[in-house]
KELO-476421 format. One record per residue (C-alpha): chain; residue in three letters; x, y, z. Coordinates in Angstrom, 2 decimals. Layout:
N
mol/type/x/y/z
A/ALA/X/Y/Z
...
//
This chain:
631
mol/type/x/y/z
A/MET/8.34/23.55/-27.10
A/ALA/10.84/25.78/-25.60
A/PRO/14.60/24.03/-24.52
A/ARG/14.64/24.25/-20.51
A/GLU/17.59/26.75/-20.85
A/GLU/15.67/29.17/-22.59
A/TRP/12.92/29.43/-19.15
A/ARG/15.38/28.55/-16.51
A/PRO/15.59/30.91/-14.07
A/LYS/19.08/32.35/-13.25
A/ARG/20.76/30.79/-9.83
A/GLY/20.80/34.28/-8.42
A/GLU/17.47/34.90/-9.28
A/ILE/16.05/32.29/-7.02
A/PRO/15.42/33.06/-3.40
A/THR/17.12/30.85/-0.42
A/ASP/14.07/31.80/1.95
A/PRO/11.56/28.56/2.48
A/GLY/8.69/28.52/-0.11
A/VAL/6.71/26.85/-2.61
A/TYR/7.08/26.56/-6.34
A/ARG/5.35/24.73/-9.08
A/PHE/6.05/24.17/-12.97
A/LEU/3.88/25.09/-15.53
A/ASP/3.37/23.53/-18.76
A/ALA/2.98/26.14/-22.37
A/ASN/-0.69/26.41/-21.53
A/GLY/0.07/27.74/-18.32
A/ARG/-1.31/24.39/-16.51
A/VAL/0.30/23.78/-13.15
A/LEU/2.04/20.25/-13.68
A/TYR/3.70/20.15/-10.25
A/VAL/3.62/21.81/-6.98
A/GLY/6.31/21.40/-4.14
A/LYS/7.65/23.31/-1.25
A/ALA/11.63/23.63/0.07
A/LYS/13.32/25.00/3.23
A/ASN/15.78/26.36/0.56
A/LEU/14.40/27.52/-2.86
A/ARG/17.08/27.89/-4.43
A/GLY/18.64/24.62/-2.99
A/ARG/15.88/22.77/-3.97
A/LEU/15.04/23.85/-7.73
A/SER/18.67/23.53/-8.50
A/ASN/18.08/19.97/-8.34
A/TYR/15.65/20.25/-11.54
A/PHE/18.33/21.84/-13.47
A/GLN/20.94/19.22/-13.52
A/PRO/21.84/17.10/-16.51
A/LEU/18.90/15.28/-18.02
A/HIS/20.68/11.98/-17.92
A/SER/21.37/12.77/-14.57
A/LEU/17.80/13.00/-13.43
A/HIS/15.47/10.64/-12.40
A/GLU/12.72/8.98/-15.16
A/ARG/9.65/10.75/-13.93
A/THR/11.48/13.93/-13.05
A/ARG/12.96/14.23/-16.45
A/ARG/9.50/14.04/-17.76
A/MET/8.01/16.30/-16.05
A/VAL/11.12/18.99/-16.45
A/THR/10.81/18.44/-20.05
A/THR/6.83/18.82/-20.24
A/ALA/7.32/22.25/-18.21
A/GLN/7.85/25.48/-19.42
A/GLY/8.61/27.80/-16.49
A/VAL/8.45/27.87/-12.85
A/GLU/6.85/29.96/-10.32
A/TRP/7.52/30.05/-7.16
A/THR/6.45/31.83/-3.86
A/VAL/8.10/32.97/-0.71
A/VAL/7.10/32.16/2.67
A/GLY/7.85/32.81/6.28
A/SER/8.14/29.61/7.63
A/GLU/8.04/26.02/6.83
A/LEU/4.65/25.54/8.64
A/GLU/3.39/28.47/6.12
A/ALA/4.93/26.53/2.84
A/LEU/3.32/23.48/4.18
A/SER/-0.30/25.12/4.16
A/LEU/0.40/26.97/0.44
A/GLU/1.61/23.58/-1.12
A/TYR/-1.86/22.05/0.33
A/THR/-4.04/24.15/-1.02
A/TRP/-2.31/24.40/-4.43
A/ILE/-2.25/20.74/-4.45
A/LYS/-6.14/21.04/-4.02
A/GLU/-6.79/23.68/-6.10
A/PHE/-4.72/22.83/-9.18
A/ALA/-4.39/19.13/-8.90
A/PRO/-1.34/19.05/-10.74
A/PRO/-0.59/15.74/-12.57
A/PHE/3.00/15.13/-11.22
A/ASN/1.77/15.04/-7.85
A/VAL/0.67/12.18/-5.48
A/LYS/-2.66/10.88/-6.74
A/PHE/-5.46/9.90/-4.47
A/ARG/-7.56/7.19/-5.99
A/ASP/-9.75/6.97/-2.78
A/ASP/-13.42/6.39/-4.99
A/LYS/-15.21/4.99/-1.95
A/THR/-17.81/7.02/0.49
A/TYR/-17.54/5.42/3.72
A/PRO/-20.32/5.21/6.07
A/TYR/-20.16/7.19/9.25
A/LEU/-22.37/7.28/12.25
A/ALA/-23.54/11.14/12.92
A/ILE/-24.95/13.19/15.78
A/THR/-26.41/16.46/14.65
A/LEU/-25.41/18.13/18.04
A/ALA/-26.61/22.01/16.28
A/GLU/-30.08/20.97/16.31
A/ARG/-32.38/21.72/19.17
A/VAL/-33.28/17.97/19.51
A/PRO/-30.17/15.92/18.20
A/ARG/-30.70/13.06/15.55
A/VAL/-28.63/10.19/15.05
A/LEU/-28.08/9.00/11.71
A/ILE/-26.05/6.77/9.20
A/THR/-24.89/9.10/6.58
A/ARG/-22.01/9.36/4.02
A/ASN/-22.35/13.01/3.67
A/ARG/-19.27/14.97/5.60
A/LYS/-20.73/18.19/5.40
A/LEU/-23.54/18.60/7.80
A/ALA/-23.55/21.46/9.78
A/GLY/-22.30/20.99/13.51
A/ALA/-22.68/17.41/13.46
A/ARG/-20.10/14.94/15.30
A/TYR/-19.10/11.92/13.12
A/PHE/-17.98/8.37/14.37
A/GLY/-16.24/5.82/11.84
A/PRO/-15.63/5.05/9.20
A/TYR/-17.16/1.73/9.11
A/THR/-16.12/-0.04/6.01
A/LYS/-20.03/-1.86/6.04
A/VAL/-23.29/-0.57/6.58
A/TRP/-24.96/-3.50/8.34
A/ALA/-22.15/-3.07/10.87
A/VAL/-22.45/0.54/11.91
A/ARG/-26.84/-0.38/11.70
A/GLU/-26.03/-2.80/14.30
A/THR/-24.05/-0.57/16.06
A/VAL/-27.33/2.29/16.52
A/ASP/-29.24/-0.14/16.97
A/LEU/-27.88/-1.33/20.03
A/MET/-26.89/1.84/21.48
A/LEU/-30.31/3.07/20.81
A/LYS/-31.16/0.42/23.95
A/ALA/-28.52/2.13/26.33
A/PHE/-29.12/6.14/24.64
A/PRO/-32.57/6.24/23.74
A/MET/-32.55/9.43/21.77
A/ARG/-34.17/10.66/18.48
A/SER/-32.87/9.01/15.21
A/CYS/-35.87/9.74/13.10
A/SER/-36.31/12.28/9.99
A/THR/-37.72/15.38/10.49
A/ALA/-40.82/14.57/8.71
A/THR/-41.64/11.82/10.69
A/TYR/-40.46/14.25/13.99
A/ASP/-42.86/16.28/13.25
A/ARG/-45.82/14.63/12.61
A/ALA/-45.39/12.76/15.94
A/HIS/-45.25/16.35/17.40
A/ARG/-48.62/17.37/15.45
A/THR/-50.43/14.34/16.41
A/GLY/-49.48/13.78/19.96
A/ARG/-48.66/9.74/18.96
A/ALA/-44.68/8.90/19.45
A/CYS/-43.49/6.17/16.79
A/LEU/-42.89/2.55/17.26
A/LEU/-39.03/3.14/18.73
A/GLY/-40.79/5.45/21.22
A/ASP/-43.11/2.66/22.16
A/ILE/-40.76/-0.23/22.39
A/GLY/-38.13/1.99/24.53
A/LYS/-35.51/3.36/21.62
A/CYS/-36.07/6.62/21.84
A/ALA/-37.05/8.99/24.75
A/ALA/-39.99/10.37/22.45
A/PRO/-39.17/14.51/23.10
A/CYS/-41.71/14.20/19.98
A/VAL/-44.20/14.02/22.25
A/GLY/-42.70/15.78/25.70
A/ARG/-41.79/12.48/27.25
A/VAL/-38.36/14.01/27.76
A/THR/-37.52/17.71/27.52
A/PRO/-35.46/18.94/24.47
A/GLU/-32.51/19.72/27.45
A/GLN/-32.85/16.14/28.82
A/HIS/-32.78/14.68/25.31
A/ARG/-29.57/16.64/24.32
A/SER/-27.84/15.63/27.86
A/ILE/-28.80/11.74/26.16
A/ALA/-27.24/12.91/22.85
A/LEU/-24.06/13.88/24.68
A/ASP/-23.60/10.67/26.39
A/PHE/-24.43/8.46/23.41
A/ALA/-21.41/11.04/21.83
A/SER/-19.31/10.78/24.67
A/PHE/-19.41/6.88/24.90
A/MET/-18.88/6.72/21.06
A/ALA/-15.81/9.08/21.41
A/GLY/-13.90/6.88/23.93
A/ASN/-15.24/6.95/26.94
A/ASP/-16.61/4.09/27.17
A/GLU/-15.64/1.35/30.05
A/SER/-15.97/4.61/33.00
A/TYR/-19.40/5.17/31.49
A/VAL/-19.96/1.88/32.08
A/ARG/-18.06/1.41/35.41
A/GLY/-20.62/4.62/36.51
A/LEU/-23.90/2.67/35.24
A/ARG/-22.62/0.30/37.32
A/THR/-22.04/1.93/40.52
A/ALA/-25.60/3.58/40.16
A/MET/-27.29/0.11/39.56
A/THR/-25.61/-1.06/42.72
A/ALA/-26.78/2.04/44.41
A/ALA/-30.48/1.69/43.07
A/ALA/-30.78/-1.98/44.43
A/ARG/-29.35/-1.21/48.08
A/ASP/-32.05/1.28/47.87
A/LEU/-34.65/-1.16/46.85
A/ASP/-35.58/0.68/43.72
A/TYR/-35.75/-2.47/41.77
A/GLU/-37.30/-0.85/38.51
A/THR/-34.45/1.83/37.83
A/ALA/-31.93/-1.19/38.92
A/ALA/-33.28/-3.13/36.35
A/ARG/-33.34/-0.48/33.63
A/LEU/-29.63/0.22/34.16
A/ARG/-28.71/-3.42/33.75
A/ASP/-30.71/-3.47/30.94
A/GLN/-28.51/-0.53/29.76
A/ILE/-25.17/-2.29/30.84
A/GLY/-26.12/-5.09/28.51
A/ALA/-26.75/-3.51/25.37
A/LEU/-23.40/-1.37/25.90
A/GLU/-21.37/-4.07/26.61
A/THR/-22.43/-6.08/23.62
A/VAL/-21.46/-2.57/21.71
A/LEU/-18.14/-3.22/23.44
A/ALA/-17.62/-7.03/22.47
A/LYS/-18.13/-6.20/19.14
A/SER/-14.83/-3.31/19.10
A/ALA/-11.84/-5.37/19.89
A/VAL/-9.55/-3.59/23.12
A/VAL/-6.31/-3.04/20.89
A/LEU/-4.45/-0.64/23.38
A/ASP/-4.99/0.86/27.03
A/GLU/-8.33/2.37/27.42
A/GLN/-6.69/6.08/27.16
A/THR/-5.17/5.74/24.18
A/ASP/-6.55/7.63/20.98
A/ALA/-4.23/7.19/18.04
A/ASP/-4.74/7.05/13.99
A/ILE/-2.05/4.06/12.92
A/PHE/-1.57/4.16/9.29
A/GLY/0.11/1.28/7.10
A/ILE/1.50/2.35/3.86
A/ALA/2.16/-0.50/1.14
A/HIS/3.86/0.83/-1.41
A/ASP/5.74/-0.09/-5.06
A/GLU/7.41/1.72/-8.20
A/LEU/3.66/2.64/-9.63
A/ALA/0.65/2.77/-6.67
A/ALA/0.59/2.55/-2.48
A/ALA/-2.19/1.08/-1.02
A/VAL/-2.79/3.39/2.71
A/GLN/-4.52/1.58/5.74
A/LEU/-5.78/3.71/8.55
A/PHE/-6.83/2.34/11.64
A/LEU/-8.71/4.64/14.10
A/VAL/-8.43/4.25/17.78
A/ARG/-10.43/5.49/20.32
A/GLY/-10.70/4.56/24.14
A/GLY/-8.36/1.64/22.98
A/ARG/-10.54/0.03/20.75
A/ILE/-10.81/-0.07/16.93
A/ARG/-13.52/2.23/15.91
A/GLY/-13.30/2.56/12.40
A/VAL/-10.87/1.42/9.17
A/ARG/-10.57/3.48/6.20
A/ALA/-8.39/2.33/2.82
A/TRP/-7.20/4.20/-0.34
A/VAL/-4.81/3.80/-3.01
A/VAL/-2.12/6.35/-4.57
A/ASP/-1.03/6.79/-7.47
A/THR/2.67/7.47/-7.49
A/GLU/3.87/9.82/-10.20
A/LEU/7.59/11.15/-9.16
A/ASP/10.00/9.31/-7.49
A/VAL/9.00/10.04/-4.02
A/THR/10.43/8.74/-0.74
A/ILE/8.31/6.77/2.25
A/GLY/8.87/9.91/4.31
A/ASP/7.48/12.27/1.71
A/LEU/4.35/9.70/0.90
A/VAL/3.69/9.94/4.38
A/ASP/3.69/14.17/4.43
A/SER/1.21/13.72/1.26
A/VAL/-0.89/10.88/2.94
A/LEU/-1.53/12.76/6.01
A/GLN/-2.14/16.33/4.64
A/ASN/-4.98/14.32/2.47
A/ALA/-6.41/11.86/5.34
A/TYR/-8.08/15.04/7.39
A/ASP/-10.43/17.79/6.94
A/ASP/-12.24/20.06/9.83
A/ALA/-14.90/17.45/9.97
A/ASP/-12.83/14.39/10.13
A/PRO/-9.89/15.71/12.48
A/PRO/-7.16/13.75/13.71
A/ALA/-6.25/12.34/16.80
A/ARG/-3.89/13.52/19.50
A/GLU/-1.27/10.87/18.41
A/VAL/-0.73/9.79/14.70
A/ILE/1.47/6.19/14.41
A/VAL/3.28/6.25/10.66
A/PRO/5.62/4.18/8.82
A/ALA/7.87/7.08/8.73
A/VAL/8.42/10.57/9.99
A/PRO/8.88/13.32/7.30
A/ASP/11.25/15.94/7.33
A/ASP/9.11/19.04/8.05
A/VAL/7.66/16.68/10.91
A/ALA/7.13/19.79/13.03
A/ALA/5.14/21.66/10.47
A/LEU/2.83/18.76/9.76
A/GLN/2.14/18.40/13.17
A/GLU/0.96/22.21/14.10
A/VAL/-1.43/22.06/10.31
A/LEU/-2.66/18.52/12.05
A/SER/-3.01/20.03/15.31
A/GLU/-4.81/23.40/13.92
A/ARG/-7.13/20.99/12.07
A/ARG/-8.03/19.34/15.49
A/ARG/-8.73/22.66/17.07
A/ALA/-10.91/23.76/14.27
A/ALA/-13.07/21.06/14.66
A/GLY/-13.10/21.58/18.26
A/GLU/-11.07/19.15/19.77
A/ARG/-8.26/20.26/22.18
A/GLY/-4.78/18.83/22.84
A/ALA/-2.06/19.08/20.04
A/VAL/-1.38/16.49/17.53
A/THR/1.76/14.23/17.48
A/VAL/3.49/12.01/14.63
A/LYS/5.48/9.25/15.24
A/THR/6.96/5.79/14.47
A/ALA/5.91/2.91/17.07
A/GLN/8.96/1.31/18.23
A/ARG/8.17/-1.44/20.63
A/GLY/4.89/-2.98/22.48
A/GLN/1.60/-3.20/21.54
A/LYS/1.53/0.08/19.36
A/ALA/4.03/-1.51/17.19
A/ALA/2.45/-4.87/16.87
A/LEU/-0.63/-3.00/15.88
A/ALA/1.20/-0.84/13.31
A/GLU/2.53/-3.99/12.03
A/THR/-0.97/-5.34/11.35
A/VAL/-1.77/-2.31/9.83
A/ALA/0.23/-2.72/7.59
A/THR/0.02/-6.32/6.49
A/ASN/-3.48/-5.11/6.15
A/ALA/-2.03/-2.23/3.68
A/ALA/0.12/-5.11/1.96
A/GLY/-2.92/-6.99/1.18
A/ALA/-5.11/-4.17/-0.27
A/LEU/-2.47/-3.25/-2.62
A/GLN/-2.08/-6.80/-3.87
A/GLN/-5.83/-7.21/-4.39
A/TYR/-5.26/-3.54/-6.25
A/LYS/-2.66/-5.00/-8.44
A/THR/-5.05/-8.52/-8.84
A/ARG/-8.36/-7.02/-9.83
A/ARG/-6.63/-4.88/-12.14
A/SER/-5.07/-7.27/-13.74
A/GLY/-8.47/-9.46/-13.86
A/ASP/-10.09/-6.92/-16.29
A/PHE/-10.37/-8.09/-19.23
A/THR/-10.62/-4.91/-21.23
A/ALA/-7.58/-3.26/-18.98
A/ARG/-5.23/-6.38/-20.37
A/SER/-6.60/-5.90/-24.10
A/GLN/-5.77/-2.14/-23.85
A/ALA/-2.20/-2.83/-22.14
A/LEU/-1.15/-5.30/-25.17
A/THR/-2.27/-2.78/-27.56
A/ASP/-0.52/-0.30/-25.83
A/ILE/2.44/-2.06/-25.82
A/GLN/2.13/-3.05/-29.57
A/GLU/1.90/1.01/-29.97
A/ALA/4.90/1.62/-27.98
A/LEU/7.22/-0.60/-28.81
A/GLU/5.86/-0.23/-32.89
A/LEU/4.92/-3.83/-33.16
A/ALA/3.21/-5.25/-36.19
A/GLU/0.51/-6.92/-33.77
A/ALA/-0.20/-7.28/-30.28
A/PRO/2.23/-9.80/-28.03
A/LEU/-0.67/-12.02/-26.77
A/ARG/1.87/-14.45/-25.64
A/LEU/4.24/-13.06/-23.60
A/GLU/8.45/-14.53/-22.47
A/CYS/10.08/-12.67/-19.76
A/PHE/13.45/-13.80/-18.63
A/ASP/15.07/-12.90/-15.19
A/VAL/18.67/-14.24/-13.89
A/SER/19.01/-14.56/-10.28
A/HIS/22.44/-15.37/-8.09
A/PHE/23.79/-15.52/-4.62
A/GLY/26.36/-12.87/-4.72
A/GLY/27.62/-13.73/-7.63
A/SER/27.94/-17.45/-7.43
A/ASN/25.25/-20.18/-8.13
A/PRO/23.66/-18.37/-11.18
A/VAL/20.09/-19.77/-12.39
A/ALA/17.43/-18.37/-14.58
A/SER/13.59/-18.27/-15.06
A/MET/11.36/-17.91/-17.63
A/VAL/7.51/-16.72/-16.76
A/VAL/5.03/-16.96/-19.53
A/PHE/1.56/-14.70/-19.99
A/GLU/-1.19/-15.55/-22.55
A/ASP/-3.89/-12.63/-23.14
A/GLY/-2.24/-10.58/-20.23
A/LEU/-2.75/-13.83/-17.69
A/PRO/-0.29/-16.20/-16.38
A/ARG/0.00/-19.51/-17.43
A/LYS/2.05/-21.16/-14.55
A/ASP/2.09/-24.51/-16.30
A/GLN/4.54/-23.21/-18.92
A/TYR/7.06/-21.53/-16.36
A/ARG/10.80/-23.07/-16.62
A/THR/13.77/-22.72/-14.78
A/PHE/17.44/-23.02/-15.72
A/ALA/20.55/-24.11/-14.30
A/ILE/23.57/-21.72/-15.55
A/THR/26.77/-23.77/-14.84
A/ASP/29.19/-20.89/-16.26
A/ALA/28.07/-17.37/-17.10
A/ARG/30.68/-14.52/-17.04
A/ASP/27.94/-12.13/-15.80
A/ASP/24.64/-11.46/-16.18
A/THR/24.35/-10.48/-19.92
A/ASP/26.52/-13.70/-20.73
A/ALA/23.53/-15.79/-18.44
A/ILE/20.73/-13.88/-20.47
A/TYR/22.77/-14.92/-23.58
A/GLN/22.95/-18.68/-22.82
A/VAL/19.50/-19.15/-21.48
A/LEU/17.75/-17.33/-24.90
A/ARG/20.09/-19.48/-26.94
A/ARG/18.58/-22.82/-25.00
A/ARG/15.02/-21.50/-25.15
A/LEU/15.41/-20.15/-28.74
A/ALA/16.69/-23.53/-29.79
A/TYR/13.32/-25.00/-29.99
A/LEU/11.95/-22.33/-32.39
A/ARG/14.94/-22.92/-34.63
A/ASP/14.19/-26.57/-34.76
A/GLU/10.75/-25.37/-35.50
A/VAL/12.12/-23.65/-38.56
A/ALA/14.17/-26.33/-39.66
A/GLY/10.74/-28.93/-39.58
A/PRO/7.65/-30.36/-37.53
A/ALA/7.60/-29.30/-33.87
A/PRO/7.26/-33.14/-32.21
A/THR/4.09/-34.31/-32.16
A/ALA/2.44/-36.48/-29.69
A/SER/3.09/-40.20/-29.61
A/ASP/0.34/-43.00/-30.55
A/ASP/-0.64/-43.57/-26.63
A/GLY/-1.53/-39.69/-26.88
A/THR/1.74/-38.95/-24.56
A/PRO/2.68/-35.18/-25.58
A/PRO/6.41/-34.54/-26.42
A/ALA/8.68/-33.03/-23.87
A/ARG/8.94/-29.25/-23.23
A/LYS/5.84/-28.60/-25.96
A/ALA/5.23/-25.32/-24.82
A/PHE/8.76/-24.39/-25.42
A/HIS/7.37/-24.61/-29.12
A/TYR/5.23/-22.00/-28.48
A/ARG/6.11/-18.85/-30.71
A/PRO/6.14/-15.74/-28.20
A/GLY/5.19/-11.98/-29.36
A/LEU/7.45/-10.39/-27.33
A/LEU/10.53/-11.49/-25.03
A/VAL/10.80/-9.51/-22.17
A/ILE/14.35/-9.04/-20.12
A/ASP/14.64/-8.36/-16.64
A/GLY/17.32/-5.71/-17.19
A/GLY/18.22/-2.81/-18.97
A/GLN/20.36/-1.94/-22.38
A/PRO/23.01/-4.36/-22.02
A/GLN/20.70/-7.21/-21.24
A/VAL/18.71/-6.30/-24.01
A/ALA/21.61/-6.29/-26.25
A/ALA/22.68/-10.01/-24.81
A/ALA/18.62/-11.03/-25.84
A/ALA/18.91/-9.44/-29.39
A/ARG/22.12/-11.59/-30.15
A/ALA/21.09/-14.56/-28.79
A/LEU/18.31/-13.98/-31.21
A/ARG/20.62/-13.03/-34.14
A/ASP/22.51/-16.22/-33.65
A/GLU/19.82/-18.44/-34.09
A/GLY/18.61/-16.89/-36.91
A/LEU/14.88/-15.51/-35.62
A/THR/14.57/-11.91/-36.38
A/ASP/10.80/-11.70/-36.61
A/ILE/10.31/-11.79/-32.69
A/ALA/10.46/-8.74/-30.34
A/VAL/12.43/-8.15/-27.31
A/CYS/12.91/-5.55/-24.86
A/GLY/13.97/-5.18/-21.47
A/ILE/12.45/-3.38/-18.62
A/ALA/14.94/-1.79/-15.87
A/LYS/13.19/-2.07/-12.16
A/ARG/14.93/1.12/-10.65
A/LEU/13.54/3.72/-13.34
A/GLU/10.87/1.50/-14.95
A/GLU/12.25/2.48/-18.39
A/VAL/11.45/0.32/-21.44
A/TRP/14.74/-0.96/-23.40
A/LEU/14.59/-1.46/-27.15
A/PRO/17.74/-3.11/-28.81
A/ASP/20.35/-1.00/-30.33
A/SER/18.69/2.48/-28.91
A/ASP/19.77/4.81/-27.36
A/PHE/17.11/6.16/-25.26
A/PRO/14.62/4.36/-23.38
A/VAL/10.61/4.40/-24.43
A/ILE/8.86/5.59/-21.56
A/LEU/5.41/4.78/-20.32
A/PRO/3.05/6.72/-18.41
A/ARG/3.30/5.70/-14.94
A/SER/-0.49/4.79/-14.89
A/SER/-0.83/3.06/-18.10
A/ASP/-1.96/-0.65/-18.12
A/ALA/0.77/-1.68/-20.34
A/LEU/3.48/-0.51/-17.47
A/PHE/1.76/-2.30/-15.08
A/LEU/1.15/-5.72/-17.16
A/LEU/5.34/-5.53/-17.61
A/GLN/5.93/-4.41/-14.20
A/ARG/3.51/-7.28/-13.28
A/LEU/5.12/-9.87/-15.56
A/ARG/9.07/-8.84/-14.80
A/ASP/8.15/-9.06/-10.38
A/GLU/6.98/-12.66/-11.35
A/ALA/9.91/-13.73/-13.20
A/HIS/12.07/-12.17/-10.30
A/ARG/10.08/-14.34/-7.65
A/PHE/10.06/-17.61/-9.94
A/ALA/14.03/-16.92/-10.23
A/LEU/14.68/-16.36/-6.97
A/ARG/12.72/-19.31/-5.10
A/TYR/14.55/-21.81/-7.77
A/GLN/17.73/-20.31/-6.58
A/THR/17.05/-20.45/-3.07
A/ARG/15.71/-24.04/-3.66
A/THR/19.20/-24.86/-5.63
A/ARG/21.49/-23.36/-2.54
A/SER/19.54/-25.79/-0.46
A/ARG/20.69/-28.67/-1.81
A/ASP/23.73/-27.60/-2.48
A/ILE/24.52/-26.88/1.28
A/ARG/22.82/-30.39/1.67
A/THR/25.43/-32.16/-0.60
A/VAL/28.41/-30.31/1.40
A/LEU/27.19/-31.54/4.42
A/SER/26.63/-34.71/3.89
A/GLY/29.88/-35.29/3.16
A/ILE/31.40/-34.50/6.49
A/PRO/31.32/-37.47/8.55
A/GLY/29.53/-38.45/11.31
A/LEU/26.82/-35.36/10.17
A/GLY/23.68/-37.88/8.68
A/PRO/20.57/-36.71/7.57
A/ALA/18.42/-35.90/10.26
A/ARG/21.52/-33.59/12.04
A/ILE/21.34/-32.05/8.66
A/ARG/17.38/-31.13/8.87
A/GLU/18.28/-30.15/12.60
A/LEU/20.66/-27.77/11.40
A/LEU/18.69/-26.26/8.68
A/SER/15.44/-26.31/11.06
A/HIS/17.25/-24.59/13.71
A/PHE/18.85/-21.48/11.70
A/GLY/15.60/-21.02/9.61
A/SER/17.62/-20.63/6.60
A/VAL/20.82/-21.58/4.43
A/THR/22.27/-18.28/4.92
A/ARG/21.98/-18.02/8.36
A/VAL/23.89/-21.31/8.60
A/ARG/26.57/-20.07/5.91
A/ALA/26.90/-16.72/8.44
A/ALA/27.41/-18.72/11.27
A/ASP/30.70/-19.09/13.50
A/GLU/31.51/-22.12/14.94
A/GLU/30.32/-21.53/18.56
A/ALA/26.74/-20.72/17.07
A/LEU/26.83/-24.23/15.05
A/ALA/27.94/-25.96/18.88
A/GLN/24.47/-24.33/20.11
A/VAL/22.49/-27.26/17.85
A/PRO/21.47/-30.08/19.53
A/GLY/23.64/-32.86/18.49
A/ILE/26.30/-30.98/17.21
A/GLY/29.43/-30.49/19.55
A/PRO/32.44/-27.94/19.23
A/THR/34.37/-30.90/16.87
A/MET/31.37/-31.23/14.30
A/ALA/30.92/-27.47/14.47
A/ALA/34.70/-26.80/13.71
A/ALA/34.29/-29.95/10.63
A/ILE/31.09/-27.93/9.45
A/HIS/32.04/-24.45/9.34
A/ARG/35.39/-25.37/7.89
A/ALA/33.61/-27.63/5.24
A/LEU/31.20/-24.35/4.26
A/ARG/34.09/-22.04/4.02
A/ASP/35.83/-24.33/1.90
A/GLY/33.06/-25.49/-0.38
A/GLY/31.35/-22.20/-0.56
//
C-alpha cells in the first residue's frame, strides 16, 4: 500500500470551486464520497498529520490510494452529484441505511382507465398515487374497508374485473355497495374516475372540507324531501368520520409536514418520520443508520433527507428536522424538484420547530426515535450468535488465549472533581449480571488514574486472597459468604478511559501479583480500544458486534457510576442541611422537591431559596452559607 504522501495531490492542484470528491482504494473502489463549497479547503483537512485526524477518518485515509474530484457550478449541483454517486457506488465509509423493511402503502392507480385502490409494498406502479406508509397491514386494510363505504371505487384485481365485464354480473362488493360496479355499467368510467379522485383528495388531507361539503349536501337533500339521497350521504359521512376518528388530529387542518426525529450515538442512529397531512398523522416510517465516519447532526440530517424520498414518495412542503444542515438552501431546491417531479406543487422548506404544537410533536417523534435506537441495541445484544461472535472477535483483536466469557468494566464518576465514586458492572456471555454490579466510595484520590488504581486494588484483593488460599465457603446454615461474586475471575477487565487509565489498571494488576488477567480501555470520543504498554490503539470495525458489546458495557458502567454518584451527593447535601438549626427533615424534603435536584439547590441564590415554603430570608441566608462552606 502506497504511503499517503505518494498519492496526495499538491495543494495548488486542487481547485477552490464547489465540487464533489471521492476517495478510492488500490482497486479503484470508491471508499467515500463528499461535497464541498471549496474543494481545496475541504480536502486539505484529510491531509493533516494522522494523529490529529478522527480515528474513523484516519482509517479511511490510510485505506485510500487516491482521490478524485469533479468541479460543479453550485452547491445545488454538488448536492445532486453527491447523491447520485452515493447511490451508484455505495461507498463503505459513507452513512449506511439499514431500512430492511418494506412498508405497506395504499395506492390508487390513476393511470388506468378504471382506477383501482389496492394495498401494496411495490412503490413502482406507473401513474399510481401512494398514501402511507403504514406500520401494519391490518391498519391499511381497515382504512380501505371503511373508505369504500364512502367512496365505492374498484378494489378488485384485473382478472376479477374482466370476468365481471364479460359475464355482466357484478361481484359481491358491487352488490353490497362497496363498489360502484363500472364493470357492469352501473357508472361510466368517467363517473368512477371522479369517485377515485375524491378518494385520493380525501386521503391527501382535504378531509374536513370534504365532510363539511357532504354535510351541507345532506341538509339540502333533507330540505328538498329527498330522503334517500340524504340517507346515503348520512352513511357516507358516518364512514368518513370513523376513518377520521382513527387518525388523531395533531396540527391545524391546513398543515402538511414531514417531521423527523433522530437519536444517535457513536455507532448508529435511529430515524423516525411522521407524515402529517391535513393536520393528521397519515403514516409513520422508521429505519436505522450506521454511522461510519464522524458526522455532525447537521450532516446526518442532510444524508437522511437525501435518502428519505424518491419521485414516487415526494416530501411535504414543510420538513421539520432536529438541526438544519449548512447547505439547507441547496437541499431545499433538491427536495422541491423531487416534489415537482411527482406532480406536487409548492416549494419545500426545511426547518426546526421552535415552539408550539409542531415543537411538541417533534419532541414526540424524537422520543420515538430514542426508543427505536434502544430497541435496536437491545435486539442486537439479545442475539446469541452475535454475542458469541463479539466475544470471539474481542479474543482475536486483543490476542487473548480464550474468549472472555466474564467481562468486568470500571468507571469513575465525580462532581466537578469532588465526591468521586466508581462502579463495576459485569457481563457474562455478553449479557449483564446486575446482581453482581458493585459501587465504590473513594475518599482520597489525586485524579481519575489514581481512583482507578485504588478501585482495582480493592477489587483484585479478593482474587489475590484466592491465590493465597481457598475462597470463602458457605456457612453451615447455607448463608453465602460476603461479596461472593468478587471471587469470580474475570476474563477481561475493561476500563472506561484511554491509555493513562489502562496503565493505572495494569499497575494495580502487577501490584496484586495477577499476571494472567487481561485489561483494556475504551475511550469514548473515538471508540478506541487501548492495551497496556501500547502506543497505538486497537481499532475495531464500526459495525462490529465486538465494538458494540464493549460500548454497551462501558455505557452501563457509566450509567451505574453516575446513579451512585448522584445518590451520594443527595445524602451529602442532606447531612450539610441537617446541621442548620431550625431546618428539619420536612423542610429539607420541601427544599429538594422545590428545586428538583441537588445541583439546582447548590446553584440557588438566597432570593431563590427564600421562595421555598417555610424558608424565610434568614433561613435562606443560613442555607446558602452552609452549602457554600460545606461544598
